[in-house]
C-alpha atoms as an extended CHARMM CRD file, in Angstrom:
* protein
*
       134  EXT
         1         1  MET       CA            -13.1560000000       16.5690000000        4.8830000000  PROA      1               0.0000000000
         2         2  SER       CA            -16.5220000000       14.9400000000        4.8930000000  PROA      2               0.0000000000
         3         3  PRO       CA            -17.9250000000       13.6040000000        7.9890000000  PROA      3               0.0000000000
         4         4  ALA       CA            -17.5500000000       10.0910000000        6.7130000000  PROA      4               0.0000000000
         5         5  SER       CA            -13.6420000000       10.4860000000        5.6940000000  PROA      5               0.0000000000
         6         6  LEU       CA            -12.9030000000       12.3960000000        9.1280000000  PROA      6               0.0000000000
         7         7  SER       CA            -15.1490000000        9.2860000000       10.7770000000  PROA      7               0.0000000000
         8         8  THR       CA            -12.9620000000        6.7490000000        9.0370000000  PROA      8               0.0000000000
         9         9  ALA       CA             -9.3990000000        9.1080000000        9.8070000000  PROA      9               0.0000000000
        10        10  GLY       CA            -10.7560000000        8.7180000000       13.5350000000  PROA      10              0.0000000000
        11        11  VAL       CA            -10.6690000000        4.8030000000       13.5000000000  PROA      11              0.0000000000
        12        12  LEU       CA             -7.6470000000        4.2990000000       11.8030000000  PROA      12              0.0000000000
        13        13  LEU       CA             -5.7330000000        6.6460000000       14.1680000000  PROA      13              0.0000000000
        14        14  ILE       CA             -7.4890000000        5.0010000000       17.3300000000  PROA      14              0.0000000000
        15        15  THR       CA             -5.9530000000        1.3830000000       15.7700000000  PROA      15              0.0000000000
        16        16  VAL       CA             -2.0860000000        3.2830000000       16.0170000000  PROA      16              0.0000000000
        17        17  PRO       CA             -1.6190000000        2.2770000000       19.8730000000  PROA      17              0.0000000000
        18        18  THR       CA             -2.2800000000       -1.5690000000       19.0000000000  PROA      18              0.0000000000
        19        19  ILE       CA              0.4190000000       -1.1140000000       16.1330000000  PROA      19              0.0000000000
        20        20  ALA       CA              2.6120000000        0.2160000000       18.3560000000  PROA      20              0.0000000000
        21        21  PHE       CA              1.9650000000       -2.3250000000       21.3250000000  PROA      21              0.0000000000
        22        22  GLY       CA              2.6530000000       -5.3010000000       18.7000000000  PROA      22              0.0000000000
        23        23  GLY       CA              5.6510000000       -3.5470000000       18.1920000000  PROA      23              0.0000000000
        24        24  VAL       CA              6.6380000000       -3.7140000000       21.6500000000  PROA      24              0.0000000000
        25        25  THR       CA              5.7020000000       -7.4460000000       21.9210000000  PROA      25              0.0000000000
        26        26  LEU       CA              7.6260000000       -8.2540000000       18.8570000000  PROA      26              0.0000000000
        27        27  LEU       CA             10.4750000000       -6.4230000000       20.8000000000  PROA      27              0.0000000000
        28        28  ARG       CA              9.7300000000       -8.5780000000       23.8230000000  PROA      28              0.0000000000
        29        29  PHE       CA              9.8430000000      -11.7370000000       22.0250000000  PROA      29              0.0000000000
        30        30  LEU       CA             13.1560000000      -10.7630000000       20.9590000000  PROA      30              0.0000000000
        31        31  MET       CA             14.7760000000       -9.8230000000       23.6150000000  PROA      31              0.0000000000
        32        32  ARG       CA             13.3960000000      -12.5420000000       26.0290000000  PROA      32              0.0000000000
        33        33  ASN       CA             13.8100000000      -15.6580000000       23.7700000000  PROA      33              0.0000000000
        34        34  VAL       CA             10.4440000000      -16.5280000000       23.9710000000  PROA      34              0.0000000000
        35        35  PRO       CA             10.1170000000      -19.9980000000       22.4640000000  PROA      35              0.0000000000
        36        36  GLY       CA              8.6720000000      -20.0660000000       19.0680000000  PROA      36              0.0000000000
        37        37  TYR       CA              9.2830000000      -16.8170000000       17.6180000000  PROA      37              0.0000000000
        38        38  LEU       CA             12.9380000000      -16.6290000000       17.2980000000  PROA      38              0.0000000000
        39        39  ASP       CA             13.3600000000      -20.6270000000       16.5170000000  PROA      39              0.0000000000
        40        40  ASN       CA             10.6740000000      -20.3020000000       14.1280000000  PROA      40              0.0000000000
        41        41  PRO       CA             11.6780000000      -18.7840000000       11.0940000000  PROA      41              0.0000000000
        42        42  VAL       CA              8.4500000000      -18.7550000000        9.5750000000  PROA      42              0.0000000000
        43        43  ARG       CA              6.6540000000      -17.2360000000       12.5600000000  PROA      43              0.0000000000
        44        44  ARG       CA              9.1040000000      -14.4890000000       13.2960000000  PROA      44              0.0000000000
        45        45  GLY       CA              8.6970000000      -13.5910000000        9.5680000000  PROA      45              0.0000000000
        46        46  LEU       CA              5.2370000000      -13.4500000000        9.0920000000  PROA      46              0.0000000000
        47        47  TRP       CA              4.8910000000      -11.8190000000       12.0650000000  PROA      47              0.0000000000
        48        48  ARG       CA              7.5300000000       -9.3150000000       11.2140000000  PROA      48              0.0000000000
        49        49  ALA       CA              5.2180000000       -8.6860000000        8.1170000000  PROA      49              0.0000000000
        50        50  GLY       CA              2.1450000000       -8.3040000000        9.6370000000  PROA      50              0.0000000000
        51        51  HSD       CA              3.6150000000       -5.7500000000       11.8500000000  PROA      51              0.0000000000
        52        52  ALA       CA              5.0710000000       -3.9170000000        9.0260000000  PROA      52              0.0000000000
        53        53  HSD       CA              2.3310000000       -4.0800000000        6.5530000000  PROA      53              0.0000000000
        54        54  ALA       CA             -0.3340000000       -2.8700000000        9.7470000000  PROA      54              0.0000000000
        55        55  GLY       CA              1.4990000000        0.3060000000       10.0500000000  PROA      55              0.0000000000
        56        56  VAL       CA              2.4130000000        1.0420000000        6.3960000000  PROA      56              0.0000000000
        57        57  LEU       CA             -1.1250000000        0.7990000000        5.6690000000  PROA      57              0.0000000000
        58        58  VAL       CA             -2.8860000000        2.1410000000        8.0180000000  PROA      58              0.0000000000
        59        59  LEU       CA             -0.6110000000        5.4080000000        6.9060000000  PROA      59              0.0000000000
        60        60  PHE       CA             -1.2220000000        5.0780000000        3.4390000000  PROA      60              0.0000000000
        61        61  SER       CA             -5.1380000000        4.8190000000        4.7160000000  PROA      61              0.0000000000
        62        62  LEU       CA             -5.0910000000        7.9190000000        6.3390000000  PROA      62              0.0000000000
        63        63  VAL       CA             -3.2630000000        9.8990000000        3.6270000000  PROA      63              0.0000000000
        64        64  ALA       CA             -5.7870000000        8.3250000000        1.1000000000  PROA      64              0.0000000000
        65        65  MET       CA             -8.6370000000        9.6150000000        2.8980000000  PROA      65              0.0000000000
        66        66  LEU       CA             -7.3280000000       13.1780000000        1.9670000000  PROA      66              0.0000000000
        67        67  TYR       CA             -8.1530000000       12.5510000000       -1.2920000000  PROA      67              0.0000000000
        68        68  VAL       CA            -11.4680000000       10.6850000000       -1.2370000000  PROA      68              0.0000000000
        69        69  ASP       CA            -13.2580000000       13.5560000000       -1.0300000000  PROA      69              0.0000000000
        70        70  GLN       CA            -11.6160000000       15.4390000000       -3.9700000000  PROA      70              0.0000000000
        71        71  ALA       CA            -12.5010000000       12.4320000000       -6.3240000000  PROA      71              0.0000000000
        72        72  ALA       CA            -15.2480000000       12.9520000000       -8.6710000000  PROA      72              0.0000000000
        73        73  LEU       CA            -16.7700000000        9.6590000000       -7.5020000000  PROA      73              0.0000000000
        74        74  SER       CA            -20.6570000000        9.1830000000       -6.5570000000  PROA      74              0.0000000000
        75        75  ASP       CA            -21.0510000000        9.1310000000       -3.0850000000  PROA      75              0.0000000000
        76        76  PRO       CA            -21.7440000000        5.4980000000       -2.6850000000  PROA      76              0.0000000000
        77        77  VAL       CA            -18.1720000000        4.7480000000       -4.8220000000  PROA      77              0.0000000000
        78        78  LYS       CA            -16.5710000000        6.8940000000       -2.0480000000  PROA      78              0.0000000000
        79        79  GLY       CA            -17.9020000000        4.9890000000        0.2280000000  PROA      79              0.0000000000
        80        80  LEU       CA            -16.6210000000        1.5630000000       -1.0600000000  PROA      80              0.0000000000
        81        81  VAL       CA            -13.3100000000        3.2810000000       -1.5490000000  PROA      81              0.0000000000
        82        82  ARG       CA            -12.9620000000        4.1630000000        1.6110000000  PROA      82              0.0000000000
        83        83  LEU       CA            -14.1400000000        0.8150000000        3.0540000000  PROA      83              0.0000000000
        84        84  SER       CA            -11.7370000000       -1.1420000000        0.7320000000  PROA      84              0.0000000000
        85        85  ILE       CA             -8.6550000000        0.9860000000        1.3310000000  PROA      85              0.0000000000
        86        86  VAL       CA             -9.2070000000        0.4160000000        5.2890000000  PROA      86              0.0000000000
        87        87  ALA       CA             -9.7090000000       -3.3350000000        5.0470000000  PROA      87              0.0000000000
        88        88  ALA       CA             -6.1200000000       -3.6650000000        3.5610000000  PROA      88              0.0000000000
        89        89  PRO       CA             -4.6140000000       -2.7700000000        7.1640000000  PROA      89              0.0000000000
        90        90  ILE       CA             -7.0480000000       -5.2970000000        9.0350000000  PROA      90              0.0000000000
        91        91  LEU       CA             -6.9700000000       -8.2240000000        6.4160000000  PROA      91              0.0000000000
        92        92  MET       CA             -3.4600000000       -8.2900000000        5.6690000000  PROA      92              0.0000000000
        93        93  PRO       CA             -1.6570000000       -8.0170000000        9.2930000000  PROA      93              0.0000000000
        94        94  LEU       CA             -4.7260000000      -10.7050000000       10.3750000000  PROA      94              0.0000000000
        95        95  GLY       CA             -3.5760000000      -12.6740000000        8.1030000000  PROA      95              0.0000000000
        96        96  PHE       CA             -0.0590000000      -12.9540000000        8.7410000000  PROA      96              0.0000000000
        97        97  PHE       CA             -0.6030000000      -13.2950000000       12.2430000000  PROA      97              0.0000000000
        98        98  LEU       CA             -3.3430000000      -15.9460000000       12.4820000000  PROA      98              0.0000000000
        99        99  SER       CA             -1.7070000000      -18.0060000000        9.5370000000  PROA      99              0.0000000000
       100       100  VAL       CA              0.9120000000      -19.0900000000       12.5990000000  PROA      100             0.0000000000
       101       101  VAL       CA             -0.5590000000      -18.1080000000       15.4490000000  PROA      101             0.0000000000
       102       102  ARG       CA              0.7880000000      -21.4800000000       17.3570000000  PROA      102             0.0000000000
       103       103  PRO       CA              4.2710000000      -21.3540000000       18.1180000000  PROA      103             0.0000000000
       104       104  GLY       CA              4.8200000000      -24.9580000000       16.7160000000  PROA      104             0.0000000000
       105       105  ASP       CA              3.5550000000      -23.8510000000       13.2160000000  PROA      105             0.0000000000
       106       106  THR       CA              5.8780000000      -24.3430000000       10.3580000000  PROA      106             0.0000000000
       107       107  LYS       CA              3.9940000000      -23.3490000000        7.5430000000  PROA      107             0.0000000000
       108       108  PRO       CA              1.2810000000      -21.0430000000        7.2630000000  PROA      108             0.0000000000
       109       109  ASN       CA             -2.8520000000      -22.0340000000        7.4020000000  PROA      109             0.0000000000
       110       110  LYS       CA             -5.6280000000      -20.9590000000        4.9080000000  PROA      110             0.0000000000
       111       111  LEU       CA             -6.1180000000      -18.1770000000        7.0570000000  PROA      111             0.0000000000
       112       112  ILE       CA             -2.8500000000      -16.4140000000        4.6240000000  PROA      112             0.0000000000
       113       113  TYR       CA             -5.4360000000      -16.1100000000        2.1650000000  PROA      113             0.0000000000
       114       114  LEU       CA             -6.6910000000      -12.9610000000        4.2550000000  PROA      114             0.0000000000
       115       115  THR       CA             -3.8190000000      -10.9090000000        3.1290000000  PROA      115             0.0000000000
       116       116  PHE       CA             -4.5110000000      -11.8540000000       -0.7350000000  PROA      116             0.0000000000
       117       117  LEU       CA             -8.3180000000      -10.4610000000        0.1370000000  PROA      117             0.0000000000
       118       118  GLY       CA             -6.8660000000       -7.2490000000        1.8460000000  PROA      118             0.0000000000
       119       119  GLY       CA             -3.9250000000       -7.0270000000       -1.2510000000  PROA      119             0.0000000000
       120       120  ALA       CA             -7.1260000000       -7.0480000000       -3.5690000000  PROA      120             0.0000000000
       121       121  SER       CA             -9.5410000000       -4.9800000000       -1.3810000000  PROA      121             0.0000000000
       122       122  LEU       CA             -6.3460000000       -2.2700000000       -1.4250000000  PROA      122             0.0000000000
       123       123  ALA       CA             -5.9060000000       -2.6070000000       -5.2750000000  PROA      123             0.0000000000
       124       124  VAL       CA             -9.6560000000       -2.0240000000       -5.8460000000  PROA      124             0.0000000000
       125       125  GLY       CA             -9.5730000000        0.9300000000       -3.6960000000  PROA      125             0.0000000000
       126       126  THR       CA             -6.4880000000        2.2670000000       -4.8070000000  PROA      126             0.0000000000
       127       127  LEU       CA             -7.3590000000        1.9290000000       -8.4510000000  PROA      127             0.0000000000
       128       128  THR       CA            -10.9450000000        3.1700000000       -8.0190000000  PROA      128             0.0000000000
       129       129  LEU       CA             -9.7270000000        6.4210000000       -6.1030000000  PROA      129             0.0000000000
       130       130  GLY       CA             -7.1380000000        6.6250000000       -8.6070000000  PROA      130             0.0000000000
       131       131  VAL       CA             -9.2950000000        6.8360000000      -11.4950000000  PROA      131             0.0000000000
       132       132  GLY       CA            -11.6990000000        9.1180000000       -9.3550000000  PROA      132             0.0000000000
       133       133  LEU       CA             -8.7100000000       11.3070000000       -9.3650000000  PROA      133             0.0000000000
       134       134  VAL       CA             -7.9250000000       11.5930000000      -13.0390000000  PROA      134             0.0000000000
């Protein structure tokens, strides 16, 4: 692996404990009947989605880093692919969490658009990587 891919993978691995902490926090909300979580289905669903997307996308990004250096792409494009793929597990969960940050929020605010930005980033990165590998 190139130093750039190794550094990116290192940053991704550092985020794993924060995802685990988020899972423990959600479990605590469930066990203690924290107001604004169990009684707010929109908030509960979006926070659950944020946590799930963070975990899955970090794992996906770690696997993708193994392929970036094998792709027939220029170094700047490889950098764009790394950035695009790693932005998704940051932007998507942020959109889910921050769009209903207050316990009384019953519909997402405009920060939900971060999820779309994360999805677009993931699409650009994975499509570019896929083309570079074919």
